[in-house]
N, C-alpha and C positions, 0 to 999 in steps of 0.2 A: 503493499499499501504506500502510495506517494500521499504525504499530507498535501492538502490544498484550501486554502483560506480562499473568502469571498472577496477578496482583494488582491488576488493572485491571478496569475496565468500559468500555465505549464505549456513550453513549447515542448512538441516532441519532432524530433527531425531525423529525416532518413537523408539517402543519397541525393534524390529528386523533389521532395513533398515535405511538408510542413504540416503538423496539428496543432490547433492551440484550443485547448481547455479550459473553459470558465466554469466555476459552479453557478447555478442558478441563485443562491445564495437567501432566498426568502421563497414563501410560496408567491406563485404568481401564475397568470394565466398569459398564455402567447399566442399567436393568430399565424395559422397554417393557412396563405389564402392559396388554393388551388385553382386550375381552369373552370372547374365545377363548383366548388363551394369554399365557403370558410368555415376553418375547423379550429374550434378553441382547444390548447392542449393545455391541463392544469400539471403544473410541475412542482414539488415541494423542493425545499434548499438543498437538499443534495444531488439532483437533479443536474447534469451539463447542458451546456451549450457546446459543440465541438464544430471548430471550423478546419477545414481542409484546403490546404493551398497549395496549388503546382508551380512549386518553385521555394528556394530555400534563401534567399537573401535578405537582407532586413528590410529593403521595401515590401516584401510579402509581409514579413512578421508584423508591420505596422499595419499594413491591409487586415491580416487575420485582426488585432487587437481593435481595429478600427469597425469593422463586420461587425465581432462578438460586443463592442460597445453600443451599436447601433441596435442591435436587437435587444440584449438584456437593460439596458438603463436609458435609452429613447421610445422603447417599446415598437421598432419597427417590426412589420411582420416577416416570418419566414414566407418567399416566395416561393412556388413551385411551379415551374413550365409547362406547359404542354409538351408532348411527346413529340419528335421530331423539331422542336425549335428550333431555329437556326442562332439565336443566343447561347444556347447550350455547348457549343463547339467553342465559345469565346469564355465561359466561364474562368478565372481563375481561382476563386475561392468558392465553397458550396456550404453548408451548415448544417446541419442536426441538433437534437434536442431530446432529452430522455435521461433514463437512469443506466441505460444501457446501448450504448453505442455500436452496430458492426460497420467495419470497413469493407469495402467492394472495388475493385478496379474494373469489373464486369457492367457495371449501369452509367447511364448516360447522365453526366451532371445537372444538377436541379431541377429533373422531371422527378422524381420520387416524392409522394406525400406520407409514404411512411418514414417517420422520425428518427426511428431505430436504425436507418439504413442510410450511409454515407459513402458517397463515392471519395475514391482516393488512389493515390497512385499503387502500382502493381507492387511495390515492394511492402505496402501494408495490407494487402489482401488478406481478408478474415479475420483481421487484429480486431480486439473488442477493447472499448473504452468503458468501466463501470464506474457509476458514481456510489460511492460509499462515505457513511459517515465520517467525518472531517477529512476527505481524501478522496481519491482515485487508484482504481488498479488497473493497470494494462496487462494485457493477453495479446501473446504473437506480436511482439514490439521490442524483440528483445536486441537487434541489431541498431535499433534508434538510441540518439540522445536526447534526454531529456534535459529542461532549463525552467525553473519558475522566475518569472519577472512580477510584476507591478501592474497590475490591471486598472484599478481607478485611478492612482496618484502617479500618472505618466508624463512623459513628453515623448514626443514624435524625433526620432534619429534626424539628425540634419543632413541633407546632401552635399 
């Protein structure tokens, strides 16, 4: 188990992709907007928001933090694109929410309303991220490096 507070972000870096993980922090509702309907997703404090980024540089880390901040702190909805939407191929960051997130490289980015499923790089395929009391558990990510960063009190890296 990796301890993780509500004001921290866990970065999980591979060779070609980065995952950013934050706790939901308090009982709250998120909206998942699909082409057919809007779904209300109720999550407890130990649940997770996980962003998957297709890159590993500082710009990607800032983007991951920004996307998670917009969803958790600004209450932006999780948006699901329709199948075969042209923007899917251009997405650099996708997000899932829940107590258990499973990574797959066999899905189209941004098109799955199932919030336990997250598109990731091939090196993360089949890995799981679990929200547990006081932290997270990582399964299938043994080759990745982990680093904690501030989530709420942060400044973006200068270019």
